[in-house]
N, C-alpha and C positions, 0 to 999 in steps of 0.2 A: 418434839415436833408437833405432836397432836395437841399439846397444851397451847402452843403458839397459834396454831390454826384456829382453835376454839376461841382464844382471846381476840384474834383478828375479826372473826365472824361476829362475836358479841359486840365488839367496839363499833364496827361498821353498821350493824343493825340498830344499835342505840342512837348513833349519830343520824342515821337516815330517818328515824322516828322521832327525833327531837321536836317538840311542839313549837318552840320559840327560841329566840336568840339567847335568852337567859339560861334556858336548859342546855343549849349547845355549849355555852361558856362553861357551865358546870361539868359537862362531859370532857371538855378540853383539859380542865384542871385535873379531873379524875384519871385521865389516861396519860397526859403529857406534862402535867405540872411537876414541880420539884419532888413532890411526894406521890406522883402518879404511878400507876401499875407498870406502864411501859417504861417510864423513866427509871423505875427501880430495876427492871430487867436489864436496861442499858448499863447500869452501874456494875452489874455482875461480870461484865466482859473483862474487866481488869483483873479479876481473880481466876479466870479460866486459863488452862494450859494453852499454849500457842496453837496446837492442833485443833482443840475444841473451839477456840476463838475464831479460827478460820471458817468453821462450819456455822457457828451460832451468830457471828458478827453480821453477815449479809442478811440472815433471817430477821434479826432484831431491827436492823436498819430498815429493811423492807416493811416491817410491821409499823415502825414509827412513821415512815414516809406515807404509807397508805392511810394511816389514821389522820395525819396532818392534812393530807390532800382532801380527805372526805370532810373534815371539819371546815376547810376553806371553801369547798364547793357548797356545803350546806349554808354557810354564812352568806355567801354571794346570793344564794337563792332567796334567803330571808330579806336581804337588802333590795333585790329586784322586786319582791312582792310588796315591800314597803313603798318603793318608788311608784309602782303601778297604782297602788291605792291612793297615794298623794295626787298623782296625775288625774285619777278618776274623780277625785273630790275637788280639786282646785280648777277653777275656770276663769277665763278672761273674756269679758264682754267687749268685743271690738266695736260694738255699736254705740258705746258711751260717747257723749259729746266731749269736745275739747275743754280743758279747764278754763274758768272765767279769766284767770290771770295767766297769760302766756309764760311758759317756762323758758329760761335761757335768753341771752341777749348778745348782741354783737359788740365786741370790744371797740372802744373809741379809735384805736389805731387802725383796725380793719375798716371801720366806717370812713375815716379820713382817707385811707388808701383808695376806697371806692370813689370818694368825692374828687380826689385828684385825678383819677383816671377819667371820670366823667367830664371834668373841666378841660383837661388837655386833649381828650378825644375830639371835643368840639373845636379845638384849635389845630387839629390835624396831626396830633402826636399819636404814636403807637407806644404800647408798653413793652419794654424789653427786660429780660431777666438774665442772670448769670450765676455762676457758682459762688457760694459763700466761702469755700476753701479755695483760695487763689494762690497764684505764684507771684513771686517778687516782680517779675517783668511786667505783668499786666497791672499790678497794684501800684508800682512805683516807677520803674524804668520807662515804660511806654508813656507815662504821664510827665515826662521831663524831670524825673527825680533820679539822678544817677546814684551809684552806691555811696558816694561821699557827699551827696547833696545835703545841705543843712536842713532842707525842708522835711527830710525823713524824721527829724527830731520832733516835728509838729504832731506826729502820730505815735501814740503809745501802742505798739503793735504786738499782737499775740502771734509769735512765731512758733512753728512746730520744732521740736527739739532736734530732729535729725534732718539734715539736708537731703533733698531728693536728687542725688547725682545721676539717677537713671533717667531723668527727664532732660531733654535738650530742646530749647527754643531759640529762635533767632535772637541774637544780642544777649542771650543769657544761658551760657553753657551749663552752669550749675544753679538750677532754679530752687530757691528756698520757698517752702510752702508756708502759708500763713492764713489767718482769718482776716478777710478783707476789711480794711479800715474805712472804706467808702464804697459807693456803688459806681464810682468812675470807671473801674475795669470793664463794666458792662458797656460803656461807651466805646472803649477800644475794641472789644470783641464784636460789637455791632458794626463798627466802621470796617473792620477787617472782613467781616462776613458779607455785609450788604453794600459797602461802598457808599458813595454820595450821589445825589442828595439824600439826607436822612433827617428825620425829626422824631425823637424818641424821649420818653421819660423812663428812668430806671429806679423803681422803688424796691426796697428790700431791707433786710437786716444787715447791720454792720457792727464791728467789734473794736473797742479800744479799752485799754486798761485805765479806767477812770470810774469813780463812783461817788456821788453826793446827791443832793436834792434835785439837781438839774442835769446830772450825768450818770449813766449806767454803763457797765461793761458791754452790754448789748443794747443797741437802740435801732431805730428805723430812720432811713434817709431816702429822699427822692432826689434824683439828679435829672436835669434836662439837657438835651443836646440838639442843636440845630446846625447842620452843615449844608451849605448851598453856595451859589455864586452871589457875590456882592452883598453879603450879610454885614451889617454894621451894628454899633452899640445901640442905636435907636431901636432896632428890632428887639434887642434884649429888653430894654426898658419897657417897651409897649407890651411885650409878652408877659413880663412879671406883673406889670400894673393890671393887665386884663385878668390874669390868673388870681391875684390877690383880691380884686374887687368881687370876682365871682365866688371865691372861697369864703371870704368874710361877709359876703352879701351886703356890701356897703359901696356906694358910689363915691364917697369922699376919701377914699384911700389915696394917700400922697406918698410918693417914694423920694428918697434922696440917695444918690449914688456917691460913695466916697472912694477915692483911690486906695487900693490895697495891694497885696501881693499873694499870688498863688502860683506855684511853678507851672501849672498846666494851662494858665490863661495869661494873656498879655494884650491889652491892659487888663488888670483885675480891679474889680470894684466890690466893696461891701454895700449891701442894700439896707437902708434904714426905712422904717415905715412910721408915719406920724401917729401919735396917740393924743388923746385928750382926757382930762380928769372929769369923771362923771360920778358924783356922790362918793368921792374918795377912791374910786377904782380907775385903773388905766384901761381905756377903751380905744381900740384901734380906729383911726379915722381922724381927719382934720389936719390942719397945717401945723407941723411940728414946731415951727418958729413963733406961733402965736402965744399970747399969755395963757397959762394954764395948760399948754400943750407941750409935747416933747417928741424926741426921736428914739426909736427902739431898733437896735440892730437885729436883723431877721435872717439874712442869708448872704452867701458869697457867690460871686459870679464873675464873668468876664468873657473876653473874646478868646477862642481856643488858640493856644500857642502853636505857632507854625511847626515846631518840632513834634508836637503831638499828632498833628495832621500827617506829617511825614512818617512818623512811626507806624501809623495805620495804613501806610502804603498809598497815600493820596498826594497830589501835587498841591502844596500850600499856595502856589501862585494862582491856581485856578479855583481852589475851594477855600472858603472862610466860614466861620461860624461862631456861635456863642454857647456857653455852658453855664449852668447854675446848680447849686445844691442847697437843700434845706432839710432840717430834721422834721420828720413826720410827727414824732412825739411832741416836739415844740409847737408845731402848728395846732395839734389837738389841745395842748395846754392853753394856748392863747385863745382859741375859739370857744372852748367849752369850760373855761374858768377853773383849771386844775393848777395846783401850786407845788406838787411834789411828783417828780418823774418816777421815783421809786415805786409809787403806788401802782403804776402801770403793770408791774411785774410781780406783785405780791400774791396774786390769785385770790384776793378777798372778794367773795361773792357779794357782800354788801356794797362794796365800791362799784363793782360791775353792774349791780342792779340799779345803782343811782345814776352812773354815767353811761351805761350801755344803751344800745339802740335796738329797736325791734328788728328782727330779721326780715320783716316785710317792708322796712323803710329803706328803699333803694334810692340813692341820691340821683336826682335828675335836675337839669338846669331849668326846666320849665316849672317844677315845683319848688325849686330852691334846694341846693345841695345839702343844706343843713337842716331841712325840715324834718321834724320828728313826728313819728306816728302816734 
């Protein structure tokens, strides 16, 4: 008993007086290492009689625990002293001027989003958002795509593995959850919540199972919706023409509307924009039917289907409207001369440094939405 007390006193004293971390580590090995004095005593427990082990066991365990705790406390004290010394020696001069070359830049997609919001705000549109994890009803059914509708095959959808049977919506007792394939569900949610008249754009991320130079599994889309009384196709053409002239900053933008099919619009039209050959490059603008010119498919649009208006709880005999959708990434590629959509998501700082925008370059119609600082 006396020997254990003396060993404990000596160990704790030496630990307390250890001058540095290296000396402390040497003491740890001396007392608690494989060949340490306390470790050697612990090995004798197996040779003791049961009665003796009951007495010596708690004493030896207490000695080992006290020594280990003292070493840990002394080590923490050394670490705190080292940190205090570093904090005292390291300083940060907050009065230093900003670097000559600004660090960081705005991604082209974010820039184009701001440009779209600025242009459509001037046309009286507000920006609406919605969830990226959608239910089947808002993403398909309310847009006139029934469960067996062939239009669902137009979308390579990411469904969640398990049906959400615990959710019940009107017209969809067992709602499947999915990653939205377009931002059109935002139109339905906005109509249900706010009613008509309404004039919104819905930008955001959408998801489809596709990947190549011009398609990625996640991309950005903006859709527009106008619902009011006596709306017709001429309003749609004027809106798109005004938007594209402001976005591409050219007055010679010419559109061509071709009949098409979308389940949520009737009639539906594909919108082509004229381009011209300039030094071997296709530049938007000019008459697509002229020599050296052509047409490029840009977006889909049409008059909102009566069934979609009814699904939103409105009377289609009173309210009419148009809708359109276009890829934000595609707009950025056309305007700023990019040829591979996959680079948008590679995270390459060199690419972002080349194509990125200054955070101080806020798009304005007065200065030109594409003006770069």
